[in-house]
C-alpha positions as CSV (number, residue, x, y, z in Angstrom):
1,Q,0.0,0.0,-0.2
2,V,3.1,2.4,-0.1
3,Q,2.6,4.3,-2.6
4,L,4.3,7.8,-4.0
5,V,2.6,9.9,-7.1
6,E,4.4,12.4,-9.0
7,S,3.1,14.9,-10.4
8,G,4.3,18.4,-12.5
9,G,6.0,17.4,-15.1
10,G,5.9,18.8,-18.7
11,L,7.1,20.5,-21.9
12,V,8.9,23.5,-20.8
13,Q,11.2,26.3,-23.0
14,P,14.7,26.8,-21.9
15,G,15.0,29.0,-19.1
16,G,11.8,28.4,-17.7
17,S,10.4,27.2,-14.5
18,L,8.7,23.9,-13.5
19,R,7.6,22.8,-9.9
20,L,7.3,18.6,-9.1
21,S,5.6,17.3,-6.6
22,C,4.9,13.6,-5.0
23,A,2.5,13.0,-3.0
24,A,3.2,10.2,-0.3
25,S,0.8,7.7,1.2
26,G,1.7,4.1,3.4
27,I,4.3,6.0,5.1
28,R,5.0,7.5,8.6
29,F,5.8,10.4,6.0
30,S,7.7,12.6,8.6
31,L,10.4,9.7,9.7
32,Y,11.7,9.3,6.0
33,T,14.5,11.3,3.8
34,M,12.6,12.4,0.4
35,G,14.4,12.8,-2.6
36,W,14.0,13.5,-6.5
37,Y,16.1,11.3,-8.5
38,R,16.0,11.5,-12.5
39,Q,17.2,9.4,-15.4
40,A,17.9,10.4,-19.3
41,P,17.4,7.5,-21.8
42,G,20.9,5.8,-21.9
43,K,22.1,7.2,-18.7
44,Q,22.3,6.3,-14.5
45,R,19.4,7.5,-12.6
46,E,21.4,10.1,-10.7
47,L,20.2,12.3,-7.3
48,V,19.0,15.7,-8.0
49,A,18.1,16.4,-4.3
50,N,17.1,15.1,-0.8
51,I,15.5,16.3,2.2
52,T,16.0,14.9,5.8
53,P,13.6,14.4,8.6
54,G,15.6,17.3,10.3
55,D,15.2,19.4,7.2
56,T,18.5,19.1,5.6
57,K,18.6,20.0,2.7
58,N,21.3,18.4,-0.2
59,Y,21.4,19.2,-4.0
60,A,23.1,17.8,-6.6
61,D,26.2,20.5,-8.1
62,F,24.3,20.5,-11.7
63,V,21.3,22.3,-9.8
64,K,22.7,24.1,-7.0
65,G,21.3,27.8,-7.3
66,R,18.7,27.1,-9.6
67,S,16.6,24.7,-7.7
68,T,14.5,24.0,-4.4
69,I,13.7,21.0,-2.4
70,S,11.1,21.4,0.4
71,R,8.2,19.4,2.3
72,D,5.1,19.5,4.1
73,N,5.0,16.7,6.4
74,P,0.9,17.3,7.4
75,K,0.0,16.7,3.8
76,A,2.7,14.0,3.1
77,S,4.5,15.7,-0.1
78,V,7.5,16.7,-1.2
79,S,8.2,19.2,-4.2
80,L,11.0,20.2,-6.2
81,Q,10.9,23.7,-7.7
82,M,13.3,24.2,-10.6
83,T,13.9,27.4,-12.3
84,S,16.6,28.4,-15.6
85,L,15.8,24.8,-17.1
86,K,18.4,23.4,-20.0
87,P,18.1,21.0,-22.5
88,E,20.3,18.7,-20.1
89,D,17.7,18.1,-17.7
90,T,15.3,16.5,-19.8
91,A,14.7,13.0,-18.1
92,V,12.1,11.2,-16.2
93,Y,12.2,12.3,-12.7
94,Y,11.3,10.1,-9.8
95,C,10.3,10.7,-6.3
96,N,12.1,8.3,-3.6
97,A,11.4,7.2,0.0
98,R,13.8,6.2,2.7
99,R,14.2,4.9,6.2
100,G,17.3,3.0,6.9
101,T,16.9,0.0,4.2
102,D,13.3,0.7,3.6
103,L,13.1,2.5,0.3
104,T,10.1,3.2,-2.3
105,W,9.8,4.8,-5.7
106,G,7.4,6.6,-7.6
107,Q,6.5,6.1,-11.4
108,G,8.1,9.3,-12.6
109,T,7.3,12.2,-14.5
110,Q,8.9,13.2,-17.6
111,V,10.2,16.5,-18.0
112,T,11.1,18.1,-21.1
113,V,13.2,21.1,-21.6
114,S,12.8,22.2,-25.4
115,S,12.3,24.9,-27.6
């Protein structure tokens, strides 16, 4: 019954902005580190950002300064606000929930940055 559902993906022009959201159910949300990962065709999945139960935020170098991760524990949701998007940001973006060895992935949402 554990489920992560992403939303907010779509087509955006270079330099544009997008806000991704992930709704969680079936977990004690406030105890999990929540993260966003992405995977482009032919490439490995990579961390974009995560946020711990203590609200510590971590970002990959390629998004520092142009992305913000946040969580809303009462709503059991995590969001990723992305700005100054580049074509190389094109990928499927996945929501992740982790507590120790307990790991759950969402189905992903497509982000395409193109003119």
